[in-house]
C-alpha positions as CSV (number, residue, x, y, z in Angstrom):
1,M,151.1,213.6,127.0
2,Q,148.5,210.8,126.6
3,L,148.5,211.2,122.8
4,A,152.3,210.9,122.6
5,L,152.2,207.8,124.7
6,N,149.6,206.1,122.4
7,S,151.5,207.1,119.3
8,S,154.7,205.6,120.7
9,T,152.9,202.4,121.5
10,G,151.4,202.2,118.0
11,I,154.8,202.6,116.4
12,N,156.2,200.0,118.7
13,S,153.4,197.5,117.7
14,V,154.0,198.1,114.0
15,A,157.8,197.6,114.5
16,Q,157.2,194.4,116.4
17,F,154.8,193.2,113.6
18,F,157.3,193.8,110.9
19,T,160.1,192.2,112.9
20,V,158.1,189.0,113.4
21,L,157.1,189.1,109.7
22,L,160.7,189.4,108.7
23,I,161.8,186.5,111.0
24,F,158.9,184.4,109.6
25,V,160.0,185.1,106.0
26,G,163.6,184.3,106.9
27,V,162.6,180.9,108.4
28,L,160.6,180.1,105.4
29,C,163.5,180.9,103.1
30,L,165.9,178.9,105.2
31,T,163.5,176.0,105.2
32,Y,163.1,176.1,101.4
33,F,166.8,176.2,100.6
34,T,167.5,173.5,103.2
35,T,164.9,171.3,101.7
36,K,166.3,171.9,98.1
37,W,169.8,171.0,99.3
38,V,168.7,167.8,101.1
39,A,166.6,166.7,98.0
40,G,169.6,167.3,95.7
41,Y,171.9,165.4,98.1
42,Q,169.5,162.4,98.3
43,K,168.9,162.4,94.6
44,G,172.7,162.3,94.0
45,R,173.0,159.4,96.4
46,M,170.2,157.5,94.7
47,M,171.6,158.0,91.2
48,A,175.2,157.0,92.1
49,G,174.4,153.5,93.3
50,N,174.1,150.1,91.6
51,I,170.4,149.7,92.6
52,Q,167.7,151.2,90.4
53,L,163.9,151.0,90.7
54,I,162.6,150.4,87.2
55,E,158.8,150.3,88.0
56,S,156.4,149.6,90.8
57,F,152.8,148.6,90.9
58,R,150.4,149.0,93.9
59,I,148.4,145.8,94.5
60,S,146.7,147.1,97.7
61,N,147.2,149.7,100.4
62,N,150.6,148.5,101.6
63,K,151.5,145.9,99.0
64,F,153.6,146.5,95.9
65,L,155.2,144.7,93.1
66,A,158.5,146.3,92.0
67,I,161.1,145.6,89.3
68,V,164.5,146.4,90.6
69,K,167.7,146.5,88.6
70,V,170.8,145.5,90.6
71,G,174.0,145.7,88.7
72,E,173.1,144.2,85.3
73,K,170.2,141.9,86.5
74,C,166.6,142.7,87.0
75,F,164.4,141.2,89.7
76,L,160.7,141.2,90.5
77,V,160.1,141.7,94.3
78,G,157.0,141.8,96.4
79,V,157.0,144.6,99.0
80,A,154.6,144.4,101.9
81,K,154.4,146.2,105.2
82,D,156.9,144.0,107.1
83,N,158.8,142.1,104.5
84,I,160.3,142.1,101.0
85,S,160.1,138.8,99.0
86,L,162.0,137.9,95.9
87,I,159.6,136.6,93.3
88,G,162.0,135.9,90.5
89,E,164.5,137.2,88.0
90,V,163.2,139.1,85.0
91,N,164.9,139.2,81.6
92,E,165.6,142.8,80.9
93,D,165.1,142.3,77.1
94,E,161.5,141.3,77.8
95,L,160.7,144.5,79.7
96,V,158.8,147.4,78.0
97,I,160.2,150.6,79.5
98,S,158.2,153.6,78.6
99,E,159.9,157.0,77.9
100,N,158.3,158.7,80.9
101,S,159.1,156.0,83.5
102,G,162.1,158.0,84.8
103,Q,160.8,161.3,83.8
104,M,159.2,162.1,87.3
105,M,162.6,162.0,88.9
106,N,163.8,164.8,86.7
107,M,160.7,167.1,87.1
108,N,160.4,169.9,89.5
109,F,157.3,170.4,91.7
110,K,155.8,173.0,89.4
111,E,155.9,170.6,86.4
112,I,154.3,167.8,88.5
113,L,151.6,170.1,89.7
114,E,150.8,171.3,86.1
115,K,150.6,167.7,85.0
116,A,148.2,166.8,87.8
117,K,146.0,169.8,86.9
118,L,145.8,168.6,83.3
119,K,144.8,165.1,84.4
120,K,141.9,166.6,86.5
121,K,140.3,168.3,83.5
């Protein structure tokens, strides 16, 4: 009788383990697909507007220079922790835009990770 009780408890524990494992995998899948959907939605909203970030340059920890295209005009702005300042208008013809400036927006995580691995070597 004691052996049957221990065997039943062991099967119960294994069933609980696999149930928790299945729930965990389900939550991970749900999180993955939700994140992909939100990223696609945000990317669609960013691409559909009239404002485009051409390039940014970090000056210090929380200070950046950014070239922003609004409509048909380009502006140089200074971005700090608490404010954004217009520095001036930039002639778009004078800008040198490299081929890979917008390439990061179209890359998936695996491609970015591979690129980072190659830089480390």
